ROVO-881606 format. One record per residue (C-alpha): y, z, x; residue number from 1. Coordinates in nm, 3 decimals, always signed. Example, Ala and Ser with C-alpha at 12.3 -4.5 7.8 and 13.67 -1.06 7.14 Angstrom:
@c2:-0.450; c3:+0.780; c1:+1.230; roza:1 .
@c2:-0.106; c3:+0.714; c1:+1.367; roza:2 .
***
This chain:
@c2:+8.363; c3:+9.761; c1:+8.708; roza:1 .
@c2:+8.415; c3:+10.111; c1:+8.893; roza:2 .
@c2:+8.803; c3:+10.014; c1:+8.993; roza:3 .
@c2:+8.833; c3:+9.941; c1:+8.596; roza:4 .
@c2:+8.661; c3:+10.287; c1:+8.501; roza:5 .
@c2:+8.833; c3:+10.512; c1:+8.731; roza:6 .
@c2:+9.162; c3:+10.323; c1:+8.609; roza:7 .
@c2:+9.097; c3:+10.386; c1:+8.286; roza:8 .
@c2:+8.988; c3:+10.739; c1:+8.338; roza:9 .
@c2:+9.327; c3:+10.811; c1:+8.529; roza:10 .
@c2:+9.501; c3:+10.620; c1:+8.245; roza:11 .
@c2:+9.334; c3:+10.870; c1:+7.951; roza:12 .
@c2:+9.433; c3:+11.154; c1:+8.200; roza:13 .
@c2:+9.768; c3:+11.080; c1:+8.215; roza:14 .
@c2:+9.825; c3:+11.056; c1:+7.851; roza:15 .
@c2:+9.693; c3:+11.409; c1:+7.834; roza:16 .
@c2:+9.889; c3:+11.541; c1:+8.128; roza:17 .
@c2:+10.207; c3:+11.373; c1:+7.967; roza:18 .
@c2:+10.144; c3:+11.504; c1:+7.593; roza:19 .
@c2:+10.205; c3:+11.825; c1:+7.781; roza:20 .
@c2:+10.494; c3:+11.807; c1:+7.975; roza:21 .
@c2:+10.682; c3:+11.445; c1:+8.011; roza:22 .
@c2:+11.028; c3:+11.553; c1:+8.111; roza:23 .
@c2:+11.127; c3:+11.206; c1:+8.089; roza:24 .
@c2:+10.987; c3:+11.128; c1:+7.699; roza:25 .
@c2:+11.261; c3:+10.930; c1:+7.512; roza:26 .
@c2:+11.513; c3:+10.917; c1:+7.818; roza:27 .
@c2:+11.767; c3:+10.683; c1:+7.828; roza:28 .
@c2:+11.724; c3:+10.344; c1:+7.991; roza:29 .
@c2:+11.843; c3:+10.282; c1:+8.324; roza:30 .
@c2:+12.185; c3:+10.116; c1:+8.401; roza:31 .
@c2:+12.182; c3:+9.740; c1:+8.553; roza:32 .
@c2:+12.338; c3:+9.796; c1:+8.853; roza:33 .
@c2:+12.223; c3:+9.959; c1:+9.115; roza:34 .
@c2:+12.306; c3:+10.353; c1:+9.167; roza:35 .
@c2:+12.558; c3:+10.462; c1:+9.446; roza:36 .
@c2:+12.233; c3:+10.680; c1:+9.547; roza:37 .
@c2:+12.094; c3:+10.352; c1:+9.632; roza:38 .
@c2:+12.277; c3:+10.186; c1:+9.896; roza:39 .
@c2:+12.084; c3:+9.989; c1:+10.100; roza:40 .
@c2:+11.842; c3:+9.853; c1:+9.820; roza:41 .
@c2:+11.960; c3:+9.483; c1:+9.837; roza:42 .
@c2:+12.019; c3:+9.456; c1:+10.227; roza:43 .
@c2:+11.743; c3:+9.276; c1:+10.446; roza:44 .
@c2:+11.445; c3:+9.553; c1:+10.514; roza:45 .
@c2:+11.467; c3:+9.453; c1:+10.884; roza:46 .
@c2:+11.818; c3:+9.448; c1:+10.918; roza:47 .
@c2:+11.851; c3:+9.820; c1:+10.826; roza:48 .
@c2:+11.824; c3:+10.131; c1:+11.067; roza:49 .
@c2:+11.437; c3:+10.190; c1:+11.087; roza:50 .
@c2:+11.302; c3:+10.498; c1:+11.227; roza:51 .
@c2:+11.145; c3:+10.499; c1:+11.569; roza:52 .
@c2:+10.833; c3:+10.644; c1:+11.412; roza:53 .
@c2:+10.726; c3:+10.637; c1:+11.090; roza:54 .
@c2:+10.460; c3:+10.905; c1:+11.124; roza:55 .
@c2:+10.685; c3:+11.167; c1:+11.259; roza:56 .
@c2:+11.036; c3:+11.081; c1:+11.028; roza:57 .
@c2:+11.179; c3:+11.406; c1:+10.905; roza:58 .
@c2:+11.303; c3:+11.442; c1:+10.511; roza:59 .
@c2:+11.265; c3:+11.324; c1:+10.153; roza:60 .
@c2:+11.432; c3:+10.968; c1:+10.070; roza:61 .
@c2:+11.420; c3:+10.787; c1:+9.712; roza:62 .
@c2:+11.336; c3:+10.463; c1:+9.623; roza:63 .
@c2:+11.509; c3:+10.295; c1:+9.409; roza:64 .
@c2:+11.576; c3:+9.939; c1:+9.287; roza:65 .
@c2:+11.820; c3:+9.683; c1:+9.344; roza:66 .
@c2:+11.862; c3:+9.603; c1:+8.961; roza:67 .
@c2:+11.728; c3:+9.754; c1:+8.643; roza:68 .
@c2:+11.769; c3:+9.424; c1:+8.452; roza:69 .
@c2:+11.429; c3:+9.197; c1:+8.398; roza:70 .
@c2:+11.504; c3:+8.836; c1:+8.456; roza:71 .
@c2:+11.387; c3:+8.632; c1:+8.177; roza:72 .
@c2:+11.182; c3:+8.285; c1:+8.299; roza:73 .
@c2:+11.367; c3:+7.979; c1:+8.210; roza:74 .
@c2:+11.140; c3:+7.827; c1:+8.025; roza:75 .
@c2:+11.238; c3:+7.858; c1:+7.664; roza:76 .
@c2:+10.951; c3:+7.639; c1:+7.491; roza:77 .
@c2:+10.878; c3:+7.787; c1:+7.115; roza:78 .
@c2:+10.569; c3:+8.023; c1:+7.056; roza:79 .
@c2:+10.246; c3:+7.794; c1:+6.982; roza:80 .
@c2:+10.156; c3:+7.996; c1:+6.644; roza:81 .
@c2:+9.904; c3:+8.103; c1:+6.536; roza:82 .
@c2:+9.696; c3:+8.164; c1:+6.824; roza:83 .
@c2:+9.345; c3:+8.317; c1:+6.828; roza:84 .
@c2:+9.279; c3:+8.530; c1:+7.126; roza:85 .
@c2:+8.987; c3:+8.779; c1:+7.227; roza:86 .
@c2:+9.141; c3:+9.146; c1:+7.333; roza:87 .
@c2:+9.007; c3:+9.380; c1:+7.629; roza:88 .
@c2:+8.807; c3:+9.549; c1:+7.345; roza:89 .
@c2:+8.607; c3:+9.242; c1:+7.264; roza:90 .
@c2:+8.823; c3:+9.197; c1:+6.932; roza:91 .
@c2:+8.876; c3:+8.830; c1:+6.821; roza:92 .
@c2:+9.235; c3:+8.826; c1:+6.667; roza:93 .
@c2:+9.460; c3:+8.595; c1:+6.504; roza:94 .
@c2:+9.824; c3:+8.643; c1:+6.625; roza:95 .
@c2:+10.025; c3:+8.459; c1:+6.387; roza:96 .
@c2:+10.403; c3:+8.620; c1:+6.394; roza:97 .
@c2:+10.604; c3:+8.723; c1:+6.701; roza:98 .
@c2:+10.906; c3:+8.784; c1:+6.575; roza:99 .
@c2:+10.892; c3:+9.171; c1:+6.577; roza:100 .
@c2:+10.686; c3:+9.202; c1:+6.889; roza:101 .
@c2:+10.607; c3:+9.631; c1:+6.948; roza:102 .
@c2:+10.482; c3:+9.650; c1:+7.332; roza:103 .
@c2:+10.342; c3:+9.999; c1:+7.424; roza:104 .
@c2:+10.191; c3:+10.141; c1:+7.704; roza:105 .
@c2:+10.180; c3:+10.423; c1:+7.927; roza:106 .
@c2:+10.432; c3:+10.270; c1:+8.226; roza:107 .
@c2:+10.648; c3:+10.045; c1:+8.041; roza:108 .
@c2:+10.461; c3:+9.750; c1:+8.193; roza:109 .
@c2:+10.378; c3:+9.563; c1:+7.881; roza:110 .
@c2:+10.726; c3:+9.544; c1:+7.760; roza:111 .
@c2:+10.899; c3:+9.434; c1:+8.095; roza:112 .
@c2:+10.623; c3:+9.153; c1:+8.079; roza:113 .
@c2:+10.739; c3:+9.049; c1:+7.713; roza:114 .
@c2:+11.125; c3:+9.076; c1:+7.857; roza:115 .
@c2:+11.044; c3:+8.820; c1:+8.138; roza:116 .
@c2:+10.830; c3:+8.592; c1:+7.910; roza:117 .
@c2:+11.201; c3:+8.583; c1:+7.754; roza:118 .
@c2:+11.113; c3:+8.768; c1:+7.438; roza:119 .
@c2:+11.309; c3:+9.042; c1:+7.464; roza:120 .
@c2:+11.503; c3:+8.959; c1:+7.132; roza:121 .
@c2:+11.210; c3:+8.962; c1:+6.928; roza:122 .
@c2:+11.124; c3:+9.357; c1:+7.057; roza:123 .
@c2:+11.210; c3:+9.575; c1:+6.807; roza:124 .
@c2:+11.084; c3:+9.936; c1:+6.920; roza:125 .
@c2:+10.962; c3:+10.064; c1:+7.316; roza:126 .
@c2:+10.728; c3:+10.355; c1:+7.478; roza:127 .
@c2:+10.922; c3:+10.648; c1:+7.688; roza:128 .
@c2:+10.865; c3:+10.473; c1:+7.937; roza:129 .
@c2:+11.054; c3:+10.163; c1:+7.889; roza:130 .
@c2:+11.390; c3:+10.244; c1:+8.020; roza:131 .
@c2:+11.522; c3:+9.907; c1:+8.191; roza:132 .
@c2:+11.846; c3:+9.754; c1:+8.082; roza:133 .
@c2:+11.844; c3:+9.604; c1:+7.752; roza:134 .
@c2:+11.628; c3:+9.842; c1:+7.602; roza:135 .
@c2:+11.866; c3:+10.087; c1:+7.519; roza:136 .
@c2:+11.888; c3:+10.077; c1:+7.144; roza:137 .
@c2:+11.498; c3:+10.031; c1:+7.047; roza:138 .
@c2:+11.401; c3:+10.342; c1:+6.895; roza:139 .
@c2:+11.078; c3:+10.527; c1:+7.078; roza:140 .
@c2:+10.751; c3:+10.496; c1:+6.884; roza:141 .
@c2:+10.621; c3:+10.815; c1:+7.089; roza:142 .
@c2:+10.608; c3:+11.157; c1:+7.081; roza:143 .
@c2:+10.469; c3:+11.456; c1:+7.285; roza:144 .
@c2:+10.515; c3:+11.231; c1:+7.603; roza:145 .
@c2:+10.280; c3:+10.908; c1:+7.551; roza:146 .
@c2:+10.111; c3:+10.959; c1:+7.172; roza:147 .
@c2:+10.200; c3:+10.689; c1:+6.929; roza:148 .
@c2:+10.384; c3:+10.790; c1:+6.618; roza:149 .
@c2:+10.228; c3:+10.611; c1:+6.340; roza:150 .
@c2:+10.503; c3:+10.684; c1:+6.107; roza:151 .
@c2:+10.771; c3:+10.563; c1:+6.345; roza:152 .
@c2:+10.574; c3:+10.242; c1:+6.424; roza:153 .
@c2:+10.519; c3:+10.180; c1:+6.042; roza:154 .
@c2:+10.887; c3:+10.220; c1:+5.961; roza:155 .
@c2:+10.958; c3:+9.916; c1:+6.224; roza:156 .
@c2:+10.751; c3:+9.694; c1:+6.047; roza:157 .
@c2:+10.599; c3:+9.476; c1:+6.352; roza:158 .
@c2:+10.454; c3:+9.172; c1:+6.308; roza:159 .
@c2:+10.237; c3:+9.186; c1:+6.651; roza:160 .
@c2:+10.160; c3:+9.534; c1:+6.884; roza:161 .
@c2:+10.061; c3:+9.484; c1:+7.196; roza:162 .
@c2:+9.945; c3:+9.784; c1:+7.374; roza:163 .
@c2:+9.597; c3:+9.893; c1:+7.618; roza:164 .
@c2:+9.413; c3:+10.204; c1:+7.639; roza:165 .
@c2:+9.627; c3:+10.427; c1:+7.870; roza:166 .
@c2:+9.828; c3:+10.513; c1:+7.496; roza:167 .
@c2:+9.685; c3:+10.650; c1:+7.197; roza:168 .
@c2:+9.492; c3:+10.833; c1:+7.041; roza:169 .
@c2:+9.265; c3:+10.472; c1:+6.915; roza:170 .
@c2:+9.248; c3:+10.672; c1:+6.537; roza:171 .
@c2:+9.617; c3:+10.534; c1:+6.533; roza:172 .
@c2:+9.568; c3:+10.213; c1:+6.692; roza:173 .
@c2:+9.271; c3:+10.163; c1:+6.385; roza:174 .
@c2:+9.522; c3:+10.341; c1:+6.160; roza:175 .
@c2:+9.798; c3:+10.069; c1:+6.227; roza:176 .
@c2:+9.529; c3:+9.754; c1:+6.215; roza:177 .
@c2:+9.426; c3:+9.909; c1:+5.847; roza:178 .
@c2:+9.780; c3:+9.881; c1:+5.735; roza:179 .
@c2:+9.752; c3:+9.533; c1:+5.826; roza:180 .
@c2:+9.940; c3:+9.509; c1:+6.129; roza:181 .
@c2:+9.807; c3:+9.288; c1:+6.403; roza:182 .
@c2:+9.728; c3:+9.477; c1:+6.739; roza:183 .
@c2:+9.593; c3:+9.321; c1:+7.055; roza:184 .
@c2:+9.487; c3:+9.560; c1:+7.313; roza:185 .
@c2:+9.562; c3:+9.429; c1:+7.650; roza:186 .
@c2:+9.396; c3:+9.528; c1:+7.990; roza:187 .
@c2:+9.460; c3:+9.877; c1:+8.124; roza:188 .
@c2:+9.386; c3:+9.770; c1:+8.506; roza:189 .
@c2:+9.697; c3:+9.787; c1:+8.687; roza:190 .
@c2:+9.693; c3:+9.681; c1:+9.015; roza:191 .
@c2:+9.902; c3:+9.409; c1:+9.248; roza:192 .
@c2:+9.618; c3:+9.185; c1:+9.244; roza:193 .
@c2:+9.574; c3:+9.223; c1:+8.854; roza:194 .
@c2:+9.971; c3:+9.108; c1:+8.787; roza:195 .
@c2:+9.896; c3:+8.725; c1:+8.731; roza:196 .
@c2:+9.603; c3:+8.842; c1:+8.445; roza:197 .
@c2:+9.850; c3:+9.067; c1:+8.290; roza:198 .
@c2:+10.076; c3:+8.795; c1:+8.228; roza:199 .
@c2:+9.824; c3:+8.572; c1:+8.089; roza:200 .
@c2:+9.699; c3:+8.775; c1:+7.892; roza:201 .
@c2:+10.017; c3:+8.864; c1:+7.710; roza:202 .
@c2:+10.149; c3:+8.504; c1:+7.733; roza:203 .
@c2:+9.857; c3:+8.367; c1:+7.550; roza:204 .
@c2:+9.872; c3:+8.634; c1:+7.261; roza:205 .
@c2:+10.222; c3:+8.554; c1:+7.224; roza:206 .
@c2:+10.186; c3:+8.175; c1:+7.192; roza:207 .
@c2:+10.381; c3:+8.090; c1:+7.482; roza:208 .
@c2:+10.160; c3:+8.003; c1:+7.784; roza:209 .
@c2:+10.349; c3:+7.745; c1:+7.966; roza:210 .
@c2:+10.636; c3:+8.043; c1:+7.991; roza:211 .
@c2:+10.304; c3:+8.248; c1:+8.125; roza:212 .
@c2:+10.256; c3:+8.004; c1:+8.415; roza:213 .
@c2:+10.638; c3:+7.973; c1:+8.481; roza:214 .
@c2:+10.641; c3:+8.383; c1:+8.518; roza:215 .
@c2:+10.346; c3:+8.373; c1:+8.725; roza:216 .
@c2:+10.475; c3:+8.152; c1:+8.968; roza:217 .
@c2:+10.763; c3:+8.326; c1:+9.021; roza:218 .
@c2:+10.638; c3:+8.689; c1:+9.044; roza:219 .
@c2:+10.390; c3:+8.529; c1:+9.298; roza:220 .
@c2:+10.705; c3:+8.393; c1:+9.520; roza:221 .
@c2:+10.881; c3:+8.709; c1:+9.489; roza:222 .
@c2:+10.544; c3:+8.941; c1:+9.601; roza:223 .
@c2:+10.461; c3:+8.679; c1:+9.901; roza:224 .
@c2:+10.813; c3:+8.748; c1:+10.018; roza:225 .
@c2:+10.820; c3:+9.109; c1:+9.977; roza:226 .
@c2:+10.519; c3:+9.148; c1:+10.147; roza:227 .
@c2:+10.607; c3:+8.902; c1:+10.454; roza:228 .
@c2:+10.980; c3:+9.104; c1:+10.476; roza:229 .
@c2:+10.741; c3:+9.433; c1:+10.508; roza:230 .
@c2:+10.502; c3:+9.292; c1:+10.747; roza:231 .
@c2:+10.743; c3:+9.243; c1:+10.984; roza:232 .
@c2:+10.835; c3:+9.635; c1:+11.041; roza:233 .
@c2:+10.472; c3:+9.749; c1:+10.988; roza:234 .
@c2:+10.313; c3:+9.954; c1:+11.326; roza:235 .
@c2:+10.054; c3:+9.650; c1:+11.486; roza:236 .
@c2:+9.869; c3:+9.951; c1:+11.590; roza:237 .
@c2:+9.690; c3:+10.083; c1:+11.263; roza:238 .
@c2:+9.706; c3:+10.439; c1:+11.437; roza:239 .
@c2:+10.077; c3:+10.433; c1:+11.413; roza:240 .
@c2:+10.095; c3:+10.342; c1:+11.064; roza:241 .
@c2:+10.162; c3:+10.587; c1:+10.784; roza:242 .
@c2:+9.891; c3:+10.833; c1:+10.650; roza:243 .
@c2:+9.999; c3:+10.841; c1:+10.299; roza:244 .
@c2:+9.923; c3:+11.053; c1:+9.963; roza:245 .
@c2:+10.056; c3:+11.005; c1:+9.620; roza:246 .
@c2:+10.078; c3:+11.354; c1:+9.464; roza:247 .
@c2:+10.152; c3:+11.374; c1:+9.066; roza:248 .
@c2:+10.300; c3:+11.697; c1:+8.988; roza:249 .
@c2:+10.462; c3:+11.887; c1:+8.688; roza:250 .
@c2:+10.537; c3:+12.200; c1:+8.807; roza:251 .
@c2:+10.651; c3:+12.358; c1:+8.463; roza:252 .
@c2:+10.299; c3:+12.312; c1:+8.335; roza:253 .
@c2:+10.138; c3:+12.357; c1:+8.664; roza:254 .
@c2:+9.994; c3:+12.037; c1:+8.717; roza:255 .
@c2:+9.859; c3:+11.942; c1:+9.065; roza:256 .
@c2:+9.671; c3:+11.596; c1:+9.086; roza:257 .
@c2:+9.591; c3:+11.371; c1:+9.378; roza:258 .
@c2:+9.600; c3:+10.980; c1:+9.277; roza:259 .
@c2:+9.297; c3:+10.835; c1:+9.503; roza:260 .
@c2:+9.145; c3:+10.505; c1:+9.555; roza:261 .
@c2:+9.162; c3:+10.248; c1:+9.230; roza:262 .
@c2:+9.428; c3:+10.473; c1:+9.062; roza:263 .
@c2:+9.683; c3:+10.167; c1:+9.122; roza:264 .
@c2:+9.884; c3:+10.394; c1:+9.373; roza:265 .
@c2:+9.637; c3:+10.312; c1:+9.655; roza:266 .
@c2:+9.802; c3:+9.914; c1:+9.614; roza:267 .
@c2:+10.149; c3:+10.062; c1:+9.639; roza:268 .
@c2:+10.029; c3:+10.249; c1:+9.998; roza:269 .
@c2:+9.851; c3:+9.920; c1:+10.109; roza:270 .
@c2:+10.112; c3:+9.710; c1:+10.022; roza:271 .
@c2:+10.389; c3:+9.893; c1:+10.226; roza:272 .
@c2:+10.131; c3:+9.897; c1:+10.555; roza:273 .
@c2:+10.043; c3:+10.242; c1:+10.492; roza:274 .
@c2:+9.708; c3:+10.437; c1:+10.524; roza:275 .
@c2:+9.549; c3:+10.573; c1:+10.171; roza:276 .
@c2:+9.422; c3:+10.887; c1:+10.304; roza:277 .
@c2:+9.299; c3:+11.001; c1:+9.965; roza:278 .
@c2:+9.071; c3:+10.694; c1:+10.005; roza:279 .
@c2:+8.939; c3:+10.824; c1:+10.383; roza:280 .
@c2:+8.812; c3:+11.151; c1:+10.183; roza:281 .
@c2:+8.678; c3:+10.960; c1:+9.911; roza:282 .
@c2:+8.914; c3:+11.020; c1:+9.641; roza:283 .
@c2:+8.860; c3:+10.805; c1:+9.345; roza:284 .
@c2:+9.099; c3:+10.799; c1:+9.050; roza:285 .
@c2:+9.286; c3:+11.102; c1:+8.978; roza:286 .
@c2:+9.157; c3:+11.458; c1:+9.018; roza:287 .
@c2:+9.298; c3:+11.786; c1:+9.038; roza:288 .
@c2:+9.485; c3:+11.865; c1:+9.365; roza:289 .
@c2:+9.305; c3:+12.095; c1:+9.602; roza:290 .
@c2:+9.440; c3:+12.312; c1:+9.915; roza:291 .
@c2:+9.087; c3:+12.180; c1:+10.133; roza:292 .
@c2:+9.147; c3:+11.813; c1:+10.010; roza:293 .
@c2:+9.530; c3:+11.798; c1:+10.100; roza:294 .
@c2:+9.445; c3:+11.993; c1:+10.466; roza:295 .
@c2:+9.160; c3:+11.705; c1:+10.519; roza:296 .
@c2:+9.355; c3:+11.433; c1:+10.411; roza:297 .
@c2:+9.648; c3:+11.526; c1:+10.679; roza:298 .
@c2:+9.914; c3:+11.304; c1:+10.489; roza:299 .
@c2:+10.236; c3:+11.213; c1:+10.711; roza:300 .
@c2:+10.423; c3:+11.110; c1:+10.384; roza:301 .
@c2:+10.392; c3:+11.227; c1:+9.988; roza:302 .
@c2:+10.464; c3:+10.950; c1:+9.709; roza:303 .
@c2:+10.575; c3:+11.126; c1:+9.393; roza:304 .
@c2:+10.758; c3:+11.057; c1:+9.074; roza:305 .
@c2:+11.127; c3:+11.160; c1:+9.100; roza:306 .
@c2:+11.090; c3:+11.410; c1:+8.745; roza:307 .
@c2:+10.804; c3:+11.540; c1:+8.946; roza:308 .
@c2:+10.912; c3:+11.667; c1:+9.206; roza:309 .
@c2:+11.240; c3:+11.805; c1:+9.042; roza:310 .
@c2:+11.024; c3:+12.009; c1:+8.807; roza:311 .
@c2:+10.870; c3:+12.221; c1:+9.132; roza:312 .
@c2:+11.265; c3:+12.222; c1:+9.289; roza:313 .
@c2:+11.263; c3:+11.969; c1:+9.523; roza:314 .
@c2:+11.038; c3:+11.960; c1:+9.889; roza:315 .
@c2:+11.135; c3:+12.315; c1:+9.951; roza:316 .
@c2:+10.982; c3:+12.407; c1:+9.625; roza:317 .
@c2:+10.686; c3:+12.215; c1:+9.607; roza:318 .
@c2:+10.602; c3:+12.340; c1:+9.959; roza:319 .
@c2:+10.652; c3:+12.728; c1:+9.804; roza:320 .
@c2:+10.424; c3:+12.640; c1:+9.553; roza:321 .
@c2:+10.160; c3:+12.460; c1:+9.738; roza:322 .
@c2:+10.128; c3:+12.666; c1:+10.039; roza:323 .
@c2:+9.847; c3:+12.444; c1:+10.200; roza:324 .
@c2:+10.092; c3:+12.157; c1:+10.227; roza:325 .
@c2:+10.287; c3:+12.363; c1:+10.546; roza:326 .
@c2:+9.945; c3:+12.276; c1:+10.734; roza:327 .
@c2:+10.027; c3:+11.886; c1:+10.709; roza:328 .
@c2:+10.225; c3:+11.624; c1:+10.872; roza:329 .
@c2:+10.438; c3:+11.598; c1:+10.570; roza:330 .
@c2:+10.479; c3:+11.924; c1:+10.482; roza:331 .
@c2:+10.639; c3:+12.050; c1:+10.837; roza:332 .
@c2:+10.868; c3:+11.770; c1:+10.816; roza:333 .
@c2:+10.927; c3:+11.757; c1:+10.497; roza:334 .
@c2:+10.858; c3:+11.357; c1:+10.431; roza:335 .
@c2:+10.843; c3:+11.291; c1:+10.073; roza:336 .
@c2:+10.928; c3:+10.964; c1:+9.894; roza:337 .
@c2:+11.017; c3:+11.000; c1:+9.516; roza:338 .
@c2:+11.068; c3:+10.711; c1:+9.292; roza:339 .
@c2:+11.181; c3:+10.724; c1:+8.901; roza:340 .
@c2:+10.867; c3:+10.803; c1:+8.686; roza:341 .
@c2:+10.942; c3:+10.454; c1:+8.467; roza:342 .
@c2:+10.914; c3:+10.238; c1:+8.783; roza:343 .
@c2:+10.679; c3:+10.376; c1:+9.040; roza:344 .
@c2:+10.312; c3:+10.210; c1:+8.874; roza:345 .
@c2:+10.489; c3:+9.937; c1:+8.667; roza:346 .
@c2:+10.320; c3:+9.714; c1:+8.797; roza:347 .
@c2:+10.422; c3:+9.344; c1:+8.632; roza:348 .
@c2:+10.719; c3:+9.179; c1:+8.649; roza:349 .
@c2:+10.898; c3:+9.439; c1:+8.908; roza:350 .
@c2:+10.557; c3:+9.486; c1:+9.145; roza:351 .
@c2:+10.756; c3:+9.282; c1:+9.428; roza:352 .
@c2:+11.048; c3:+9.515; c1:+9.381; roza:353 .
@c2:+10.894; c3:+9.824; c1:+9.368; roza:354 .
@c2:+10.643; c3:+9.787; c1:+9.666; roza:355 .
@c2:+11.023; c3:+9.643; c1:+9.821; roza:356 .
@c2:+11.169; c3:+9.976; c1:+9.732; roza:357 .
@c2:+10.897; c3:+10.205; c1:+9.838; roza:358 .
@c2:+10.904; c3:+10.032; c1:+10.199; roza:359 .
@c2:+11.247; c3:+10.110; c1:+10.273; roza:360 .
@c2:+11.224; c3:+10.461; c1:+10.147; roza:361 .
@c2:+10.945; c3:+10.467; c1:+10.425; roza:362 .
@c2:+11.082; c3:+10.254; c1:+10.718; roza:363 .
@c2:+11.464; c3:+10.308; c1:+10.656; roza:364 .
@c2:+11.505; c3:+10.640; c1:+10.423; roza:365 .
@c2:+11.776; c3:+10.781; c1:+10.328; roza:366 .
@c2:+11.843; c3:+11.130; c1:+10.137; roza:367 .
@c2:+11.660; c3:+11.180; c1:+9.830; roza:368 .
@c2:+11.797; c3:+11.239; c1:+9.491; roza:369 .
@c2:+11.602; c3:+11.481; c1:+9.423; roza:370 .
@c2:+11.631; c3:+11.660; c1:+9.727; roza:371 .
@c2:+12.003; c3:+11.616; c1:+9.841; roza:372 .
@c2:+12.104; c3:+11.674; c1:+10.202; roza:373 .
@c2:+12.235; c3:+11.956; c1:+10.340; roza:374 .
***
């Protein structure tokens, strides 16, 4: 219960922050192929040029995916409708038509799951975080960051909306219900260990339970393989493992937050064999950063969203704006891992790829896109 409450609070806060400043809002989806800035994305991790000491490595690095395409499951069983589900808010809802699906949340995870279930052709719109291949021509139905645009949604005439409490306001969700649209609120709990539950919720609501089972089987196998590959390079001694901290930044709005325990960022850090230093200092959820917290945490590595790092002028600009960072190993070594805003916390079909990408940036870093090599 504490994890869910903390995550809901964090999600609500992100909505507010994004409304103030979201440089990626409405951005075009990513290309389906790996950019030249990510040459090591598909090579076996253990075969790369690994750092000698992950705690003292220097410089920034960008975590990037080997592909921006969501691969659908091979199961093409037709949806069995109508189906009655109880959503995460306790409402009993009948879903009778999935011809026009609108999946919207703050991370693009619901949309990526719908595409992975093989129902991408029925998706009629997207949120500003849905930026993977195949969504290029979908209209964006969020405004001022991640706020729902009721008029834009009604114009699309969706037959079912899949959303969660990370995006709102709730009054708009009710307005859509009042207009006769079926709205299913999916659980907002986003961690590596809740991916199967997320897939089950969405597949059940869309009447494709067998596709959901097939997707879970694939995702579990992918995650197990990625974790096993990462385990080969994680230092055996816990004292030698990277001390990591997730920092959320929007420099143009003077916003600086630490993502702590139960924020979802802790899942990423643990998965790559790092030490979540926010948890060590008792940081739960998302809270405004303080100089005292940074100095107390003493991170070796900062993990950030790419747009956030760019918003402060790269690593040098980050340290200039947050002088306390210079008193940490991460600041002294300019050690920052950045990853695209639309990918880094998108738990779901890309979970295994995301942790794999962060592990590569941690153990075999290449120059970060947000901080070019000099």
